[in-house]
All heavy atoms as an XYZ file, in Angstrom:
673
protein
N     -14.492      0.157    -27.793
C     -13.639     -0.205    -26.661
C     -12.196     -0.399    -27.108
O     -11.289      0.033    -26.423
C     -14.202     -1.471    -25.994
C     -13.410     -1.934    -24.809
S     -13.563     -0.765    -23.444
C     -12.831     -1.672    -22.164
N     -11.989     -1.027    -28.262
C     -10.636     -1.268    -28.757
C      -9.945      0.056    -29.057
O      -8.784      0.254    -28.696
C     -10.653     -2.183    -29.998
C      -9.276     -2.282    -30.611
C     -11.166     -3.565    -29.623
N     -10.657      1.015    -29.693
C     -10.082      2.324    -29.981
C      -9.692      3.044    -28.700
O      -8.665      3.697    -28.629
C     -11.054      3.193    -30.782
C     -11.213      2.704    -32.213
O     -10.314      1.976    -32.696
O     -12.230      3.040    -32.833
N     -10.539      2.920    -27.662
C     -10.248      3.550    -26.381
C      -8.994      2.932    -25.766
O      -8.152      3.638    -25.238
C     -11.436      3.400    -25.433
C     -11.236      4.102    -24.102
C     -12.411      3.899    -23.160
O     -13.289      3.087    -23.406
N     -12.415      4.629    -22.064
N      -8.854      1.613    -25.850
C      -7.670      0.949    -25.306
C      -6.416      1.378    -26.043
O      -5.390      1.623    -25.427
C      -7.821     -0.571    -25.409
C      -8.241     -1.201    -24.116
C      -8.205     -2.718    -24.195
O      -8.434     -3.301    -25.246
N      -7.931     -3.341    -23.090
N      -6.493      1.489    -27.364
C      -5.330      1.904    -28.142
C      -4.909      3.314    -27.748
O      -3.734      3.586    -27.543
C      -5.621      1.800    -29.659
C      -5.738      0.327    -30.053
C      -4.520      2.479    -30.468
C      -6.253      0.099    -31.453
N      -5.866      4.231    -27.575
C      -5.514      5.592    -27.190
C      -4.935      5.633    -25.770
O      -4.026      6.405    -25.499
C      -6.710      6.532    -27.323
O      -7.722      6.170    -26.421
N      -5.443      4.814    -24.848
C      -4.877      4.753    -23.504
C      -3.441      4.247    -23.539
O      -2.576      4.768    -22.837
C      -5.721      3.833    -22.613
C      -7.035      4.386    -22.090
C      -7.809      3.301    -21.349
C      -6.816      5.580    -21.190
N      -3.181      3.242    -24.366
C      -1.839      2.665    -24.442
C      -0.845      3.610    -25.098
O       0.362      3.414    -24.985
C      -1.885      1.318    -25.168
C      -2.644      0.219    -24.425
C      -2.727     -1.047    -25.271
C      -2.013     -0.081    -23.084
N      -1.335      4.654    -25.768
C      -0.456      5.676    -26.322
C       0.187      6.470    -25.191
O       1.331      6.896    -25.298
C      -1.253      6.632    -27.238
O      -1.876      5.882    -28.268
C      -0.370      7.697    -27.841
N      -0.558      6.662    -24.101
C      -0.093      7.503    -22.997
C       0.350      6.728    -21.758
O       1.119      7.234    -20.961
C      -1.197      8.481    -22.589
C      -1.612      9.400    -23.700
C      -2.782      9.178    -24.393
C      -0.809     10.461    -24.077
C      -3.165     10.026    -25.426
C      -1.169     11.310    -25.101
C      -2.351     11.087    -25.784
N      -0.173      5.521    -21.580
C       0.098      4.747    -20.373
C       0.570      3.341    -20.736
O       0.172      2.796    -21.757
C      -1.163      4.634    -19.498
C      -1.752      5.953    -19.121
C      -2.871      6.452    -19.771
C      -1.183      6.715    -18.114
C      -3.412      7.669    -19.431
C      -1.720      7.941    -17.762
C      -2.836      8.424    -18.430
N       1.371      2.741    -19.863
C       1.815      1.368    -20.096
C       0.641      0.408    -19.934
O      -0.334      0.710    -19.241
C       2.925      0.996    -19.109
O       2.402      0.872    -17.796
N       0.748     -0.745    -20.557
C      -0.311     -1.758    -20.465
C      -0.541     -2.171    -19.019
O      -1.685     -2.382    -18.600
C       0.045     -2.962    -21.328
N       0.535     -2.261    -18.216
C       0.403     -2.622    -16.799
C      -0.396     -1.571    -16.033
O      -1.220     -1.905    -15.181
C       1.780     -2.778    -16.142
C       2.505     -4.023    -16.583
O       1.872     -4.902    -17.197
O       3.718     -4.119    -16.315
N      -0.160     -0.287    -16.334
C      -0.890      0.791    -15.657
C      -2.373      0.739    -15.989
O      -3.221      0.907    -15.111
C      -0.332      2.161    -16.063
O       0.996      2.289    -15.650
N      -2.693      0.502    -17.261
C      -4.089      0.420    -17.690
C      -4.767     -0.777    -17.030
O      -5.890     -0.683    -16.541
C      -4.193      0.336    -19.231
C      -5.626      0.060    -19.677
C      -3.670      1.619    -19.864
N      -4.057     -1.903    -16.953
C      -4.612     -3.107    -16.330
C      -4.875     -2.875    -14.841
O      -5.944     -3.234    -14.327
C      -3.650     -4.277    -16.517
C      -4.134     -5.582    -15.955
C      -3.131     -6.686    -16.216
C      -3.585     -7.989    -15.584
N      -2.610     -9.066    -15.793
N      -3.937     -2.236    -14.141
C      -4.102     -1.971    -12.717
C      -5.247     -0.990    -12.474
O      -6.075     -1.200    -11.576
C      -2.806     -1.421    -12.115
C      -2.827     -1.104    -10.625
C      -3.148     -2.344     -9.800
C      -1.494     -0.516    -10.190
N      -5.320      0.077    -13.269
C      -6.419      1.042    -13.117
C      -7.768      0.372    -13.368
O      -8.745      0.629    -12.656
C      -6.217      2.216    -14.072
N      -7.833     -0.502    -14.361
C      -9.081     -1.220    -14.647
C      -9.468     -2.113    -13.475
O     -10.641     -2.180    -13.098
C      -8.929     -2.068    -15.911
O      -8.713     -1.257    -17.031
N      -8.476     -2.784    -12.888
C      -8.740     -3.655    -11.744
C      -9.272     -2.842    -10.565
O     -10.241     -3.228     -9.915
C      -7.468     -4.392    -11.323
C      -7.658     -5.333    -10.151
S      -6.122     -6.018     -9.511
C      -5.496     -4.624     -8.586
N      -8.671     -1.680    -10.306
C      -9.108     -0.841     -9.192
C     -10.528     -0.342     -9.424
O     -11.370     -0.392     -8.522
C      -8.131      0.335     -8.987
C      -6.795     -0.196     -8.454
C      -8.716      1.378     -8.027
C      -5.677      0.818     -8.462
N     -10.823      0.137    -10.647
C     -12.169      0.616    -10.944
C     -13.188     -0.508    -10.838
O     -14.313     -0.288    -10.374
C     -12.229      1.247    -12.339
C     -11.608      2.628    -12.444
C     -11.603      3.093    -13.893
C     -12.348      3.624    -11.578
N     -12.811     -1.722    -11.228
C     -13.728     -2.855    -11.134
C     -14.070     -3.159     -9.678
O     -15.184     -3.578     -9.364
C     -13.130     -4.088    -11.817
C     -14.043     -5.276    -11.766
C     -15.140     -5.365    -12.621
C     -13.835     -6.299    -10.850
C     -16.004     -6.441    -12.565
C     -14.695     -7.384    -10.784
C     -15.777     -7.454    -11.643
O     -16.634     -8.516    -11.577
N     -13.106     -2.939     -8.766
C     -13.317     -3.247     -7.360
C     -14.119     -2.169     -6.637
O     -14.646     -2.410     -5.562
C     -11.976     -3.438     -6.654
C     -11.244     -4.674     -7.106
C      -9.865     -4.797     -6.498
O      -9.324     -3.852     -5.940
N      -9.279     -5.967     -6.612
N     -14.209     -0.972     -7.214
C     -14.963      0.119     -6.590
C     -16.446     -0.055     -6.821
O     -16.869     -0.376     -7.911
C     -14.552      1.461     -7.194
C     -13.431      2.147     -6.463
C     -13.137      3.480     -7.080
C     -14.033      4.580     -6.679
N     -13.961      5.047     -5.346
N     -17.238      0.195     -5.789
C     -18.680      0.184     -5.989
C     -19.034      1.395     -6.840
O     -18.476      2.460     -6.667
C     -19.408      0.234     -4.650
O     -19.064      1.410     -3.958
N     -19.926      1.232     -7.763
C     -20.296      2.320     -8.658
C     -19.384      2.425     -9.870
O     -19.707      3.084    -10.829
N     -18.225      1.789     -9.814
C     -17.274      1.751    -10.924
C     -16.870      3.135    -11.454
O     -16.550      3.301    -12.602
C     -17.803      0.923    -12.094
C     -18.328     -0.441    -11.758
C     -17.198     -1.454    -11.595
N     -17.713     -2.805    -11.501
C     -18.010     -3.392    -10.356
N     -17.875     -2.772     -9.235
N     -18.444     -4.627    -10.336
N     -16.906      4.150    -10.615
C     -16.549      5.495    -11.048
C     -15.367      6.005    -10.233
O     -15.314      5.821     -9.025
C     -17.734      6.430    -10.878
N     -14.427      6.638    -10.891
C     -13.228      7.132    -10.221
C     -13.542      8.262     -9.240
O     -12.858      8.438     -8.255
C     -12.209      7.609    -11.253
N     -14.598      9.026     -9.505
C     -14.915     10.158     -8.653
C     -15.808      9.829     -7.468
O     -16.073     10.682     -6.637
N     -16.262      8.595     -7.370
C     -17.171      8.222     -6.289
C     -16.408      8.074     -4.973
O     -15.248      7.705     -4.951
C     -17.876      6.908     -6.628
N     -17.093      8.377     -3.876
C     -16.479      8.188     -2.565
C     -16.338      6.697     -2.280
O     -17.175      5.898     -2.661
C     -17.340      8.822     -1.467
C     -17.284     10.323     -1.467
C     -18.323     11.064     -2.002
C     -16.186     10.984     -0.954
C     -18.277     12.450     -2.007
C     -16.120     12.354     -0.957
C     -17.174     13.086     -1.475
O     -17.115     14.444     -1.482
N     -15.268      6.356     -1.590
C     -15.089      4.965     -1.192
C     -15.255      4.885      0.326
O     -15.362      5.894      1.017
C     -13.702      4.451     -1.601
O     -12.683      5.136     -0.890
N     -15.258      3.677      0.833
C     -15.327      3.437      2.273
C     -14.147      4.153      2.935
O     -13.073      4.253      2.344
C     -15.263      1.927      2.515
C     -15.573      1.545      3.916
N     -14.662      1.664      4.932
C     -16.695      1.033      4.484
C     -15.198      1.247      6.069
N     -16.435      0.860      5.815
N     -14.327      4.625      4.151
C     -13.257      5.376      4.818
C     -12.002      4.544      5.060
O     -10.918      5.096      5.213
C     -13.761      5.973      6.134
O     -14.213      4.963      6.995
N     -12.140      3.219      5.087
C     -10.968      2.358      5.234
C     -10.249      2.158      3.905
O      -9.130      1.671      3.893
C     -11.376      0.973      5.747
C     -11.662      0.937      7.214
C     -12.011     -0.465      7.653
O     -13.183     -0.775      7.808
N     -11.025     -1.298      7.841
N     -10.870      2.508      2.814
C     -10.310      2.269      1.490
C     -11.163      1.255      0.745
O     -12.069      0.646      1.307
N     -10.875      1.078     -0.507
C     -11.633      0.166     -1.367
C     -11.460     -1.265     -0.869
O     -10.330     -1.737     -0.686
C     -11.170      0.292     -2.828
C     -11.409      1.722     -3.322
C     -11.874     -0.723     -3.726
C     -10.755      2.027     -4.644
N     -12.576     -1.955     -0.637
C     -12.544     -3.317     -0.069
C     -11.686     -4.268     -0.885
O     -10.881     -5.022     -0.333
C     -13.986     -3.854      0.039
C     -14.085     -5.288      0.506
C     -13.856     -5.416      1.988
C     -14.298     -6.756      2.527
N     -13.343     -7.830      2.366
N     -11.831     -4.219     -2.215
C     -11.033     -5.115     -3.058
C      -9.541     -4.890     -2.908
O      -8.750     -5.837     -2.913
N      -9.127     -3.626     -2.754
C      -7.703     -3.332     -2.554
C      -7.233     -3.789     -1.179
O      -6.112     -4.280     -1.025
C      -7.437     -1.842     -2.731
C      -7.621     -1.299     -4.132
C      -7.376      0.204     -4.169
C      -6.699     -2.008     -5.111
N      -8.112     -3.645     -0.187
C      -7.746     -4.146      1.150
C      -7.614     -5.664      1.134
O      -6.711     -6.225      1.766
C      -8.770     -3.699      2.197
C      -8.686     -2.198      2.461
C      -9.589     -1.738      3.596
N     -10.983     -1.748      3.170
C     -11.961     -2.355      3.814
N     -11.736     -3.024      4.925
N     -13.206     -2.302      3.355
N      -8.495     -6.338      0.389
C      -8.387     -7.801      0.236
C      -7.054     -8.175     -0.413
O      -6.375     -9.102      0.027
C      -9.533     -8.346     -0.622
C     -10.892     -8.246      0.058
O     -10.940     -8.130      1.298
O     -11.900     -8.289     -0.672
N      -6.707     -7.443     -1.475
C      -5.453     -7.702     -2.183
C      -4.255     -7.468     -1.268
O      -3.315     -8.272     -1.231
C      -5.344     -6.804     -3.434
O      -6.444     -7.090     -4.296
C      -4.042     -7.027     -4.175
N      -4.285     -6.367     -0.507
C      -3.190     -6.081      0.421
C      -3.089     -7.136      1.511
O      -1.985     -7.548      1.886
C      -3.366     -4.700      1.054
C      -2.985     -3.591      0.112
O      -2.194     -3.778     -0.791
N      -3.565     -2.431      0.310
N      -4.233     -7.588      2.026
C      -4.221     -8.628      3.061
C      -3.586     -9.905      2.508
O      -2.778    -10.546      3.186
C      -5.636     -8.904      3.561
N      -3.932    -10.260      1.273
C      -3.327    -11.441      0.652
C      -1.821    -11.289      0.486
O      -1.055    -12.239      0.697
N      -1.379    -10.089      0.126
C       0.058     -9.832     -0.016
C       0.791     -9.918      1.307
O       1.901    -10.447      1.395
N       0.162     -9.401      2.356
C       0.762     -9.468      3.697
C       0.861    -10.925      4.146
O       1.893    -11.355      4.679
C      -0.051     -8.627      4.700
C       0.101     -7.140      4.374
C       0.368     -8.919      6.143
C      -0.863     -6.234      5.123
N      -0.203    -11.694      3.917
C      -0.179    -13.116      4.283
C       0.932    -13.852      3.538
O       1.660    -14.651      4.135
C      -1.530    -13.759      3.988
C      -2.616    -13.352      4.942
C      -3.949    -14.043      4.665
O      -3.973    -15.097      3.997
O      -4.976    -13.514      5.138
N       1.059    -13.578      2.234
C       2.091    -14.259      1.431
C       3.491    -13.859      1.887
O       4.391    -14.694      1.960
C       1.895    -13.930     -0.046
N       3.671    -12.596      2.199
C       4.984    -12.102      2.601
C       5.371    -12.528      4.005
O       6.492    -12.971      4.266
C       5.007    -10.568      2.508
C       6.363     -9.949      2.861
C       6.264     -8.461      3.067
N       5.457     -8.189      4.263
C       4.904     -7.009      4.516
N       5.026     -6.009      3.677
N       4.201     -6.832      5.618
N       4.413    -12.399      4.960
C       4.738    -12.593      6.370
C       4.388    -13.969      6.911
O       4.828    -14.333      7.990
C       4.036    -11.531      7.225
C       4.490    -10.116      6.870
O       5.557     -9.973      6.240
O       3.773     -9.167      7.212
N       3.533    -14.702      6.181
C       3.224    -16.061      6.587
C       2.169    -16.191      7.676
O       2.044    -17.243      8.282
N       1.436    -15.135      7.978
C       0.325    -15.263      8.929
C      -0.871    -14.469      8.411
O      -0.723    -13.556      7.613
C       0.729    -14.848     10.341
C       1.197    -13.434     10.483
C       0.305    -12.396     10.710
C       2.553    -13.131     10.399
C       0.741    -11.095     10.843
C       2.995    -11.826     10.533
C       2.084    -10.814     10.753
N      -2.074    -14.841      8.861
C      -3.289    -14.240      8.326
C      -3.373    -12.725      8.564
O      -2.946    -12.228      9.606
C      -4.423    -14.937      9.078
C      -3.827    -16.119      9.716
C      -2.364    -15.850      9.887
N      -3.916    -12.030      7.576
C      -4.185    -10.598      7.705
C      -5.659    -10.381      7.371
O      -6.153    -10.881      6.366
C      -3.295     -9.810      6.753
N      -6.353     -9.659      8.219
C      -7.777     -9.400      8.031
C      -7.956     -8.074      7.291
O      -7.530     -7.026      7.790
C      -8.470     -9.341      9.394
C      -9.978     -9.190      9.292
O     -10.507     -8.906      8.194
O     -10.632     -9.373     10.331
N      -8.582     -8.081      6.101
C      -8.788     -6.839      5.354
C      -9.593     -5.795      6.141
O      -9.445     -4.600      5.903
C      -9.577     -7.264      4.115
C      -9.551     -8.735      4.082
C      -9.139     -9.234      5.424
N     -10.391     -6.246      7.109
C     -11.166     -5.307      7.918
C     -10.309     -4.560      8.933
O     -10.761     -3.584      9.527
C     -12.314     -6.026      8.625
C     -13.320     -6.563      7.634
O     -13.692     -5.874      6.685
N     -13.744     -7.799      7.821
N      -9.070     -5.027      9.135
C      -8.137     -4.348     10.030
C      -7.200     -3.416      9.271
O      -6.309     -2.813      9.872
C      -7.301     -5.373     10.806
C      -8.140     -6.176     11.784
O      -9.204     -5.678     12.207
O      -7.730     -7.301     12.127
N      -7.354     -3.327      7.967
C      -6.471     -2.522      7.124
C      -7.160     -1.207      6.769
O      -8.318     -1.189      6.365
C      -6.090     -3.294      5.835
C      -5.262     -4.525      6.220
C      -5.352     -2.400      4.849
C      -4.937     -5.437      5.065
N      -6.427     -0.111      6.937
C      -6.883      1.217      6.525
C      -5.917      1.739      5.480
O      -4.715      1.857      5.742
C      -6.911      2.180      7.720
C      -8.108      2.024      8.600
C      -8.213      0.947      9.464
C      -9.136      2.953      8.553
C      -9.321      0.799     10.285
C     -10.256      2.810      9.368
C     -10.341      1.733     10.233
N      -6.423      2.043      4.296
C      -5.597      2.601      3.235
C      -5.680      4.117      3.296
O      -6.760      4.686      3.404
C      -6.085      2.109      1.866
C      -6.092      0.585      1.678
C      -6.677      0.232      0.320
C      -4.692      0.021      1.822
N      -4.525      4.780      3.248
C      -4.488      6.237      3.279
C      -3.664      6.746      2.101
O      -3.064      5.967      1.363
C      -3.866      6.758      4.592
O      -2.494      6.365      4.646
C      -4.606      6.228      5.810
N      -3.617      8.057      1.948
C      -2.855      8.672      0.864
C      -1.372      8.759      1.184
O      -0.619      9.393      0.460
C      -3.388     10.071      0.564
C      -4.800     10.059      0.026
C      -5.240     11.454     -0.356
C      -5.569     12.236      0.880
N      -6.134     13.561      0.610
N      -0.932      8.162      2.254
C       0.471      8.185      2.646
C       0.603      8.062      4.154
O      -0.392      7.981      4.880
N       1.843      8.084      4.621
C       2.103      7.909      6.051
C       1.553      9.071      6.871
O       0.932      8.863      7.921
C       3.604      7.754      6.288
N       1.747     10.294      6.401
C       1.297     11.460      7.179
C      -0.218     11.468      7.405
O      -0.661     11.665      8.536
C       1.754     12.758      6.523
O       3.156     12.870      6.599
N      -1.039     11.241      6.361
C      -2.480     11.178      6.626
C      -2.856     10.036      7.567
O      -3.776     10.179      8.375
C      -3.100     10.969      5.239
C      -2.103     11.530      4.287
C      -0.772     11.233      4.912
N      -2.140      8.911      7.490
C      -2.406      7.795      8.396
C      -2.082      8.151      9.842
O      -2.859      7.862     10.753
N      -0.947      8.817     10.048
C      -0.563      9.254     11.400
C      -1.559     10.288     11.904
O      -1.979     10.247     13.065
C       0.878      9.817     11.407
C       1.196     10.495     12.729
C       1.877      8.697     11.119
N      -1.957     11.204     11.036
C      -2.936     12.233     11.428
C      -4.251     11.579     11.870
O      -4.842     11.973     12.876
C      -3.169     13.189     10.253
C      -4.067     14.327     10.591
N      -5.377     14.370     10.209
C      -3.842     15.465     11.304
C      -5.923     15.479     10.654
N      -5.014     16.159     11.319
N      -4.697     10.574     11.127
C      -5.932      9.872     11.484
C      -5.796      9.213     12.860
O      -6.703      9.307     13.693
C      -6.260      8.801     10.436
C      -7.542      8.032     10.709
S      -7.820      6.636      9.589
C      -7.988      7.457      8.026
N      -4.664      8.572     13.108
C      -4.460      7.910     14.397
C      -4.387      8.921     15.537
O      -4.924      8.685     16.621
C      -3.191      7.047     14.369
C      -3.298      5.843     13.454
S      -4.751      4.809     13.762
C      -4.507      4.328     15.450
N      -3.748     10.066     15.294
C      -3.666     11.095     16.338
C      -5.064     11.624     16.674
O      -5.365     11.873     17.844
C      -2.748     12.243     15.900
C      -1.300     11.827     15.746
S      -0.578     11.134     17.248
C      -0.414     12.591     18.233
N      -5.911     11.780     15.666
C      -7.281     12.222     15.929
C      -8.039     11.192     16.765
O      -8.862     11.552     17.601
C      -8.022     12.475     14.620
C      -7.577     13.742     13.923
C      -8.336     13.973     12.637
O      -8.522     13.059     11.847
N      -8.777     15.200     12.434
N      -7.757      9.909     16.527
C      -8.412      8.868     17.313
C      -7.924      8.849     18.761
O      -8.694      8.618     19.690
C      -8.157      7.493     16.692
C      -8.884      7.186     15.404
C      -8.306      5.918     14.763
C     -10.365      7.015     15.650
N      -6.634      9.099     18.944
C      -6.035      8.978     20.272
C      -6.203     10.221     21.134
O      -6.259     10.134     22.359
C      -4.543      8.655     20.140
C      -4.236      7.293     19.495
C      -2.739      7.184     19.228
C      -4.713      6.172     20.385
N      -6.261     11.384     20.503
C      -6.352     12.641     21.254
C      -7.750     13.204     21.107
O      -8.124     13.732     20.071
C      -5.295     13.654     20.762
C      -3.903     13.067     20.921
C      -5.443     14.977     21.523
C      -2.804     13.919     20.322
N      -8.542     13.076     22.158
C      -9.935     13.511     22.098
C     -10.082     15.012     22.335
O     -11.002     15.625     21.828
C     -10.749     12.773     23.152
C     -10.831     11.309     22.906
C     -11.694     10.676     23.950
N     -11.452      9.245     23.934
C     -11.945      8.416     24.808
N     -12.716      8.859     25.771
N     -11.695      7.130     24.737
N      -9.213     15.569     23.144
C      -9.309     16.992     23.440
C      -7.914     17.517     23.778
O      -6.966     16.744     23.928
C     -10.269     17.249     24.598
O      -9.669     16.887     25.821
N      -7.824     18.810     23.968
C      -6.530     19.407     24.308
C      -6.078     19.041     25.718
O      -4.927     19.265     26.103
C      -6.584     20.924     24.155
C      -7.647     21.575     25.029
C      -7.874     23.032     24.681
O      -7.873     23.369     23.492
O      -8.042     23.810     25.629
N      -6.956     18.423     26.511
C      -6.629     18.031     27.880
C      -6.017     16.640     27.976
O      -5.596     16.224     29.052
C      -7.863     18.111     28.777
C      -8.416     19.520     28.864
O      -7.669     20.476     28.875
N      -9.737     19.628     28.920
N      -5.986     15.888     26.887
C      -5.432     14.545     26.907
C      -3.942     14.619     27.207
O      -3.207     15.396     26.621
C      -5.687     13.831     25.555
C      -4.899     12.540     25.482
C      -7.161     13.562     25.366
N      -3.498     13.804     28.158
C      -2.079     13.744     28.511
C      -1.679     14.705     29.631
O      -0.535     14.739     30.029
N      -2.628     15.451     30.148
C      -2.306     16.381     31.239
C      -2.632     15.783     32.585
O      -3.465     15.004     32.762
C      -3.068     17.683     31.063
C      -2.620     18.419     29.853
C      -3.360     19.751     29.711
O      -4.220     20.094     30.506
N      -3.023     20.503     28.695
């Protein structure tokens, strides 16, 4: 394990390795290639909810948080939810 950590630190900062380890620990199955919940990894949603609460001063429910690969995929997901067919809005 120590040799593996030393080789990782050759290519990545200690903070990056620590964050990646934390994310993998929060994933069920502990594998990077495994599918996660469609809302995103629960542990990351918990962490984000805590950050929102600390920043904004009011409770945030991790079950109301959806993690996406960026703004565009998030908007696309919402548009799919809102537009059921090509007849919507006519």
